[in-house]
TORBAVO-53732 format. One line per field, with one value per residue (C-alpha): x negated, y negated, z; residue number from 0; residue in three letters. Coordinates in steps of 0.02 Angstrom, whole numbers, padded with zeros to 5 digits. Each point is the difference from the previous one (the first is absolute). Last residue first. Layout:
u = [X, ...]
v = [Y, ...]
w = [Z, ...]
pos = [NUM, ...]
code = [ALA, ...]
***
This chain:
u = [-01203, 00053, -00012, 00105, 00126, 00026, 00006, 00119, 00116, 00001, 00038, 00141, 00077, 00013, 00063, 00145, 00037, 00015, 00115, 00121, -00025, 00156, 00112, 00103, 00182, 00110, -00140, 00047, -00073, -00025, 00016, 00047, -00184, -00067, 00022, -00110, -00141, -00060, -00177, -00026, -00172, 00082, 00110, 00176, 00085, 00176, -00008, 00032, -00081, 00046, -00130, 00040, -00096, 00004, -00179, -00101, -00190, -00128, -00145, -00094, -00143, -00082, -00165, 00082, -00064, 00048, 00172, 00022, -00054, 00119, 00152, -00052, 00003, 00170, 00075, -00062, 00058, 00177, -00013, -00059, 00137, 00133, 00152, 00184, 00169, 00124, 00067, -00031, -00141, -00081, 00021, -00155, -00077, -00184, 00004, 00102, -00106, -00183, 00030, -00178, -00046, -00112, 00001, -00018, -00117, -00010, -00169, 00067, -00123, 00037, 00186, -00028, -00130, 00116, 00141, -00113, -00058, 00177, 00084, -00082, -00066, 00168, 00104, -00005, 00003, 00149, -00003, 00061, -00116, 00045, -00075, -00007, 00015, -00023, -00147, -00131, 00083, -00020, 00093, 00120, 00043, 00171, 00017, -00182, -00032, 00149, -00070, -00169, 00083, 00096, -00159, -00089, 00141, 00141, 00090, -00080, 00074, -00037, 00100, -00017, -00035, 00021, -00071, 00134, -00003, 00162, 00012, -00074, 00123, 00155, -00068, -00084, 00165, 00104, -00098, -00121, -00154, 00096, -00043, 00174, -00019, -00173, 00064, -00036, -00068, 00037, -00117, 00043, 00183, 00175, -00070, -00042, -00104, 00023, -00129, 00036, -00164, 00046, 00190, -00010, 00142, 00103, 00039, 00119, 00146, -00117, -00057, 00177, 00064, -00154, 00031, -00169, -00135, -00083, -00040, -00131, -00033, -00157, -00083, -00136, -00052, 00002, -00087, -00183, 00019, 00047, -00185, -00019, 00153, -00006, -00179, -00177, -00081, -00156, 00085, 00155, -00108, -00069, 00176, 00056, -00146, 00046, 00181, -00059, -00092, 00150, 00117, -00114, 00008, 00189, 00013, -00096, 00120, 00148, -00080, -00003, 00180, 00062, -00008, 00091, 00158, -00007, -00020, -00167, 00003, -00029, -00185, -00026, 00077, -00161, 00009, 00152, 00128, 00142, -00054, 00132, -00066, 00016, 00147, 00102, -00033, 00054, 00161, 00048, -00047, 00116, 00143, -00022, -00012, 00161, 00084, -00059, 00046, 00175, 00013, -00049, 00126, 00141, -00045, 00083, -00053, 00126, -00091, 00086, 00175, -00040, -00072, -00174, -00051, -00158, 00090, -00006, -00103, -00103, 00002, -00107, 00044, 00101, 00042, 00174, 00102, 00011, 00093, -00007, -00136, -00091, -00037, -00083, 00024, -00097, -00156, -00184, 00046, -00069, 00019, 00069, -00012, -00184, 00033, -00066, -00129, -00128, -00131, -00160, -00156, -00161, -00144, -00162, -00158, -00114, 00070, 00018, 00049, 00116, 00077, 00035, 00067, 00110, 00075, 00042, 00078, 00101, 00063, 00049, 00092, 00105, 00027, 00059, 00124, 00070, 00008, 00099, 00129, 00075, 00026, 00178, -00042, -00145, -00164, -00060, -00165, -00046, -00167, -00174, -00130, -00180, -00112, -00189, -00118, -00158, 00004, 00039, 00180, 00022, -00062, 00124, 00131, -00033, 00016, 00160, 00069, -00034, 00090, 00153, -00004, -00007, 00147, 00113, 00090, 00184, 00061, 00155, 00170, 00081, -00057, 00059, 00177, 00002, -00061, 00129, 00140, -00065, -00003, 00179, 00053, -00092, 00097, -00050, -00188, -00088, -00160, -00162, -00134, -00050, 00020, -00020, -00049, 00099, 00054, -00182, 00007, 00101, -00142, -00077, -00131, -00049, -00138, 00111, -00032]
v = [-00100, 00168, 00078, -00140, 00020, 00184, -00025, -00148, 00091, 00155, -00103, -00083, 00166, 00073, -00168, 00006, 00180, -00057, -00144, 00105, 00017, -00022, 00115, -00079, -00062, -00032, 00052, 00079, 00176, 00023, 00185, 00051, -00004, 00115, 00160, -00078, -00022, -00156, 00040, -00141, -00025, -00029, 00118, -00019, -00165, -00040, 00037, -00172, -00076, -00178, -00129, 00031, 00035, -00009, -00039, -00110, 00001, -00128, -00069, 00150, -00110, 00047, 00085, 00137, 00141, -00096, -00033, 00184, 00052, -00123, 00056, 00182, -00021, -00086, 00139, 00135, -00091, -00005, 00181, 00054, -00105, 00101, -00095, 00038, 00008, 00105, 00158, 00113, 00089, -00170, -00107, -00089, -00174, -00025, -00128, -00121, -00004, -00029, -00182, -00057, -00182, -00077, -00190, -00073, -00116, 00050, 00008, 00096, 00142, 00001, 00024, 00142, 00082, -00006, 00077, 00139, 00043, 00004, 00131, 00171, -00014, -00069, 00145, 00137, -00117, -00094, -00146, -00155, -00146, -00172, -00128, -00167, -00159, -00184, 00024, -00064, -00097, 00077, -00145, 00121, 00087, 00081, 00017, 00022, 00109, 00107, 00019, 00047, 00133, 00076, 00005, 00095, 00127, 00028, 00168, 00054, -00143, -00185, -00106, -00186, -00132, -00186, -00152, -00133, -00137, 00048, 00010, 00174, 00068, -00023, 00069, 00146, 00045, -00028, 00117, -00044, 00059, 00152, 00008, 00053, 00186, -00015, -00138, -00186, -00083, -00160, -00085, -00143, 00047, -00066, -00171, 00038, -00150, -00112, -00137, -00186, -00011, -00092, 00020, 00187, 00052, 00141, 00182, 00081, 00016, 00074, 00137, 00047, 00002, 00104, 00146, 00089, -00115, 00136, -00072, -00104, -00094, -00083, 00003, -00125, 00029, -00097, 00034, 00014, -00123, -00131, -00020, -00112, 00060, 00176, 00020, -00051, -00084, 00104, 00106, 00020, 00070, 00130, 00047, 00014, 00116, 00113, -00002, 00049, 00151, 00050, -00017, 00117, 00127, -00019, 00025, 00163, 00053, -00043, 00103, 00152, -00031, -00058, -00186, 00030, 00068, -00139, -00142, -00090, -00188, -00034, 00041, -00140, -00133, -00103, 00000, -00114, 00062, -00007, -00175, -00111, -00023, 00175, 00053, -00158, 00002, 00181, -00039, -00141, 00106, 00139, -00122, -00073, 00173, 00051, -00157, 00034, 00185, -00048, -00118, 00138, 00115, -00117, 00054, 00170, 00148, 00143, 00146, -00013, 00012, 00159, 00085, 00068, -00128, -00094, -00166, -00115, -00141, -00091, 00164, 00091, 00076, 00152, 00094, -00006, 00154, 00183, 00131, 00187, 00034, -00163, -00097, -00170, -00122, -00137, 00110, -00033, -00137, -00172, -00060, -00159, -00063, -00046, -00183, -00039, 00140, 00092, -00088, -00083, -00012, -00060, 00086, -00097, 00101, 00099, 00158, 00104, -00140, -00084, 00167, 00055, -00172, -00005, 00170, -00054, -00161, 00097, 00117, -00146, -00088, 00155, 00014, -00179, 00019, 00158, -00084, -00146, 00116, 00020, 00187, -00013, -00134, 00103, -00041, 00110, 00094, -00091, -00083, -00018, -00105, -00007, -00098, -00006, -00149, -00067, 00118, -00139, 00056, 00006, -00179, -00052, 00090, -00118, -00152, 00072, 00022, -00182, -00054, 00095, -00081, -00172, 00045, 00042, 00158, 00039, -00150, -00090, 00051, -00084, 00126, 00141, -00071, -00023, 00178, 00069, -00093, 00062, 00180, -00017, -00060, 00145, 00129, 00178, -00029, 00139, -00012, -00041, 00132, -00069, -00178, -00014, -00177, -00160, -00007, -00017, -00180, -00062, -00058, -00090, 00055, -00046, 00115, 00069, 00180]
w = [-00188, -00073, 00173, 00076, -00141, 00041, 00189, -00008, -00118, 00110, 00155, -00096, -00053, 00173, 00064, -00122, 00051, 00182, -00046, -00104, -00187, -00103, -00103, -00142, 00005, 00150, 00118, 00166, 00000, 00186, 00041, -00178, -00054, 00136, -00103, -00134, 00124, 00092, 00057, 00127, -00079, -00169, -00099, -00068, -00042, 00063, 00186, 00077, 00154, -00049, -00052, -00181, -00159, -00190, -00044, -00119, 00006, -00050, -00101, -00061, -00064, -00165, -00041, -00104, 00112, 00157, -00074, -00037, 00176, 00082, -00099, 00022, 00188, -00008, -00107, 00117, 00155, -00070, -00054, 00174, 00080, -00090, -00063, 00025, -00084, 00097, -00084, 00150, -00093, -00023, -00155, -00066, 00004, -00040, -00141, 00104, 00157, -00046, -00052, -00036, -00030, -00132, 00005, -00173, -00096, -00182, -00088, -00152, 00025, 00187, -00029, -00124, 00110, 00152, -00103, -00065, 00175, 00076, -00109, 00004, 00179, 00061, -00062, 00133, 00149, -00069, -00124, 00090, -00041, 00066, -00119, 00091, -00104, 00050, 00118, -00122, -00141, -00174, -00085, -00086, 00164, -00017, -00189, -00050, 00152, -00049, -00176, 00075, 00108, -00145, -00105, 00139, -00004, 00125, 00003, 00164, 00103, 00027, 00122, -00032, 00131, -00014, 00090, -00004, -00133, -00088, -00190, -00031, 00128, -00106, -00164, 00086, 00082, -00157, -00112, -00141, 00095, 00069, 00186, 00060, 00041, 00077, 00114, -00009, 00155, 00093, 00123, 00119, 00012, -00045, -00046, -00182, -00046, -00151, -00025, 00021, 00100, 00161, -00011, -00028, -00117, 00075, -00036, 00124, -00123, -00131, 00118, 00052, -00180, -00047, 00116, -00007, 00065, 00103, 00170, 00088, 00161, 00068, 00169, 00044, 00179, 00162, 00166, -00049, -00145, 00130, 00049, 00154, 00095, -00074, 00065, -00046, 00150, 00028, 00132, -00110, -00140, 00118, 00057, -00182, -00040, 00145, -00060, -00175, 00069, 00104, -00149, -00098, 00141, 00011, -00189, 00014, 00139, -00110, -00137, 00112, 00057, 00170, -00040, -00163, 00083, 00129, -00124, -00004, -00031, 00185, -00011, -00127, 00111, 00007, -00190, 00013, -00127, 00128, 00050, -00079, -00177, -00072, 00108, -00027, -00187, -00006, 00094, -00117, -00150, 00058, 00027, -00174, -00077, 00089, -00070, -00178, 00007, 00060, -00148, -00120, 00084, -00051, -00178, 00027, -00108, 00027, 00082, 00168, -00075, -00097, 00153, 00035, 00131, -00053, -00024, -00152, -00078, 00133, 00095, -00125, -00168, 00056, -00159, -00077, 00046, -00052, 00103, -00035, 00127, 00027, -00158, -00017, -00144, -00089, 00000, 00036, 00124, 00033, 00179, 00077, 00180, 00017, 00044, 00174, -00003, -00104, 00104, -00060, 00109, -00084, 00089, 00026, -00026, 00116, -00080, 00159, 00119, -00124, -00048, 00178, 00048, -00155, 00040, 00176, -00064, -00129, 00136, 00113, -00140, -00031, 00188, 00017, -00143, 00081, 00171, -00073, -00077, -00174, -00019, -00069, -00130, -00064, -00082, -00141, -00010, 00159, 00029, -00068, -00089, 00058, -00119, 00027, -00003, -00087, -00150, -00125, -00028, 00189, 00018, -00136, 00104, 00145, -00114, -00072, 00176, 00043, -00160, 00055, 00171, -00081, -00112, 00145, 00056, 00029, -00101, 00065, -00071, -00151, -00131, 00114, 00000, -00188, -00030, 00123, -00089, -00168, 00063, 00063, -00172, -00080, 00099, -00049, 00021, -00096, 00098, -00092, -00026, -00171, -00062, -00188, -00044, -00035, 00183, 00049, -00066, 00150, 00112, -00150, -00123, -00178, -00062, -00138, -00054]
pos = [448, 447, 446, 445, 444, 443, 442, 441, 440, 439, 438, 437, 436, 435, 434, 433, 432, 431, 430, 429, 428, 427, 426, 425, 424, 423, 422, 421, 420, 419, 418, 417, 416, 415, 414, 413, 412, 411, 410, 409, 408, 407, 406, 405, 404, 403, 402, 401, 400, 399, 398, 397, 396, 395, 394, 393, 392, 391, 390, 389, 388, 387, 386, 385, 384, 383, 382, 381, 380, 379, 378, 377, 376, 375, 374, 373, 372, 371, 370, 369, 368, 367, 366, 365, 364, 363, 362, 361, 360, 359, 358, 357, 356, 355, 354, 353, 352, 351, 350, 349, 348, 347, 346, 345, 344, 343, 342, 341, 340, 339, 338, 337, 336, 335, 334, 333, 332, 331, 330, 329, 328, 327, 326, 325, 324, 323, 322, 321, 320, 319, 318, 317, 316, 315, 314, 313, 312, 311, 310, 309, 308, 307, 306, 305, 304, 303, 302, 301, 300, 299, 298, 297, 296, 295, 294, 293, 292, 291, 290, 289, 288, 287, 286, 285, 284, 283, 282, 281, 280, 279, 278, 277, 276, 275, 274, 273, 272, 271, 270, 269, 268, 267, 266, 265, 264, 263, 262, 261, 260, 259, 258, 257, 256, 255, 254, 253, 252, 251, 250, 249, 248, 247, 246, 245, 244, 243, 242, 241, 240, 239, 238, 237, 236, 235, 234, 233, 232, 231, 230, 229, 228, 227, 226, 225, 224, 223, 222, 221, 220, 219, 218, 217, 216, 215, 214, 213, 212, 211, 210, 209, 208, 207, 206, 205, 204, 203, 202, 201, 200, 199, 198, 197, 196, 195, 194, 193, 192, 191, 190, 189, 188, 187, 186, 185, 184, 183, 182, 181, 180, 179, 178, 177, 176, 175, 174, 173, 172, 171, 170, 169, 168, 167, 166, 165, 164, 163, 162, 161, 160, 159, 158, 157, 156, 155, 154, 153, 152, 151, 150, 149, 148, 147, 146, 145, 144, 143, 142, 141, 140, 139, 138, 137, 136, 135, 134, 133, 132, 131, 130, 129, 128, 127, 126, 125, 124, 123, 122, 121, 120, 119, 118, 117, 116, 115, 114, 113, 112, 111, 110, 109, 108, 107, 106, 105, 104, 103, 102, 101, 100, 99, 98, 97, 96, 95, 94, 93, 92, 91, 90, 89, 88, 87, 86, 85, 84, 83, 82, 81, 80, 79, 78, 77, 76, 75, 74, 73, 72, 71, 70, 69, 68, 67, 66, 65, 64, 63, 62, 61, 60, 59, 58, 57, 56, 55, 54, 53, 52, 51, 50, 49, 48, 47, 46, 45, 44, 43, 42, 41, 40, 39, 38, 37, 36, 35, 34, 33, 32, 31, 30, 29, 28, 27, 26, 25, 24, 23, 22, 21, 20, 19, 18, 17, 16, 15, 14, 13, 12, 11, 10, 9, 8, 7, 6, 5, 4, 3, 2, 1, 0]
code = [LYS, GLN, LYS, SER, LEU, VAL, GLU, ALA, ILE, MET, PHE, CYS, ILE, ASP, LEU, SER, GLN, GLN, ALA, ASN, LEU, ARG, PRO, ASP, CYS, THR, THR, GLU, TYR, ARG, ASN, PRO, LEU, HIS, GLU, GLU, LYS, VAL, GLU, HIS, SER, GLY, GLY, VAL, CYS, GLU, THR, VAL, ASN, ASP, GLY, THR, LEU, GLU, PHE, HIS, VAL, GLY, GLY, PRO, TRP, THR, GLY, GLU, ALA, GLN, HIS, ILE, GLU, PHE, PHE, GLN, LYS, ILE, GLU, GLY, LEU, ILE, ASN, SER, ILE, ASP, ARG, THR, LYS, LEU, GLY, SER, THR, SER, SER, PHE, THR, ASN, GLY, HIS, MET, PRO, ASP, CYS, SER, TRP, VAL, VAL, SER, ARG, GLY, GLU, LYS, GLU, VAL, GLY, ARG, ILE, LEU, LYS, PRO, LEU, ASN, ASP, ALA, ILE, LYS, ASP, ALA, GLY, PHE, ARG, THR, ILE, LEU, THR, LEU, ARG, GLY, ALA, GLU, ASN, ASP, PRO, ASN, LEU, ARG, ASP, CYS, LEU, THR, ILE, ILE, ASP, ASP, ALA, THR, ALA, THR, PRO, GLY, ILE, LYS, CYS, GLY, LEU, PRO, ASN, LYS, VAL, GLY, ARG, LEU, PHE, GLU, VAL, HIS, ALA, GLY, ASP, PRO, GLN, ARG, THR, ARG, GLU, GLY, ILE, TRP, LEU, LEU, HIS, ALA, SER, CYS, ASN, TYR, HIS, ASP, ASN, THR, THR, SER, ASP, VAL, ARG, THR, LEU, ALA, GLN, GLU, TYR, GLU, LEU, ILE, LEU, ALA, GLU, HIS, SER, THR, PHE, TYR, GLU, ILE, GLU, LYS, LEU, VAL, PRO, ALA, THR, SER, PRO, ASN, ILE, GLY, ILE, ILE, ASP, MET, PHE, ARG, MET, ALA, ASP, SER, LEU, GLN, GLY, ALA, LEU, GLN, ALA, TYR, ARG, GLN, GLY, GLN, PRO, SER, ASN, ARG, VAL, PHE, ASP, GLN, ASN, TRP, ASN, HIS, ILE, GLU, GLN, LEU, ASN, ALA, PHE, GLY, GLY, SER, THR, PHE, ALA, ARG, LEU, LEU, ASN, LEU, THR, SER, ALA, SER, GLN, PHE, TYR, ALA, ARG, GLU, LEU, ARG, ASP, PRO, ASP, PRO, ILE, ARG, ALA, ALA, ALA, THR, PHE, ASP, PRO, ALA, ASN, VAL, SER, GLU, GLY, ARG, PHE, SER, PRO, LEU, THR, LYS, SER, GLY, LYS, THR, GLU, THR, ASP, SER, SER, ARG, PRO, LYS, ALA, PHE, GLN, GLY, ALA, ILE, ARG, GLY, VAL, LYS, VAL, VAL, PRO, LYS, GLU, LEU, GLY, TYR, THR, LEU, ILE, VAL, ALA, MET, GLN, LEU, LEU, VAL, LYS, LEU, LYS, ASP, ARG, ILE, SER, ASP, ALA, ARG, PHE, GLN, GLN, PHE, SER, GLU, ALA, CYS, ASP, GLY, GLY, GLN, LEU, LEU, PHE, ALA, LYS, GLY, GLN, ALA, VAL, ASP, ALA, LEU, ARG, ARG, GLN, LEU, SER, ARG, VAL, GLU, GLY, ALA, PHE, VAL, LEU, PRO, PRO, TYR, SER, SER, LEU, ASN, ASP, PHE, THR, THR, LYS, LEU, ALA, ASN, GLN, ASP, PRO, TRP, ASN, PRO, GLN, GLN, LEU, ALA, GLU, HIS, ASN, ARG, TRP, SER, ASP, PRO, ASN, TRP, ALA, ASN, SER, MET]
***
């Protein structure tokens, strides 16, 4: 295979999970428009994230990545963006306090509009239509017109991402992330839960520490780190025309950066070493993630490392494992040993969501918190046994009080799922369930420490 790369070279490789765009002229117009628009993120920000992820790879920090399964045009609201950020901030505080390590915060946000699907079609009753592939491609309504791929949606995804990033930057630099506001990050439905009360106790301890620091002259005025945070964005780099159109040459380094997000990941269904997604992403300088499922072998992982991180840079490549609670013990140890044997630098992150999905009695897809916790616990135990650092976790979550996953201290049951089942694709953790899991992570890693 030729090593020559340019932003267009992916077109010479098989591109899976791409929409069947009916109007190629409209697609070209959209591509040209997107190519002329300003970048969503900047090369300097991307390099900052890679430095933070290098710390994770070396066991000096922990990666927290989370957000919507798939962002929605219809549910685009400032309060929803704020609440997603709020949940991630709460989770990061719990983990930082429990692990005594910095937490790198990466949202699945401002670009997570496309989804791979296991089938090209979906059937309801006697009717079969093209699958819903995320709102940057088609609409979730089960009608023939809604399911036609429309390239205009790619531009709408760009503009919604730009607006989301603008709001996130305002929140993270304008005082919302101030640690003195830690008590105000609790939503009402979390505040009244058992884990919400645990969070309030933790917030009280941190507030006491903040007051002491203020007395001795360390406060947000003298130490800006107390009122501002680094918050990075990520999404699955699925629709390659969109990703290519938002790739730019950095004027300071002459390197190519994908400016649609700080971190891009490749899905389990598109990680073929000779496929178009690997070909495209190997040439951009962003930190990359790759989802790894039960079919992956150690040789597969090393081949991907060769393609995506040939210089073995720390922080360049994150392997996001997604096995399922019943499969992780049989699969993860041999992959870790293979990577360690070859001396490859990677961040190991656990996605406990995708391998633990099942259909409820009502037909709605869901996930059980006990299985999610089970996979995470095994992830940590295996890494401890292998002498490696369990570098991070990757969740589908929301700040809304949804009922999409069962279990947790609020005891969401299968019969509760229809109450607030709002996802357009896969089930997400609500804020209270997210805190449940973070307290468990902090406790397990604190004991290992």
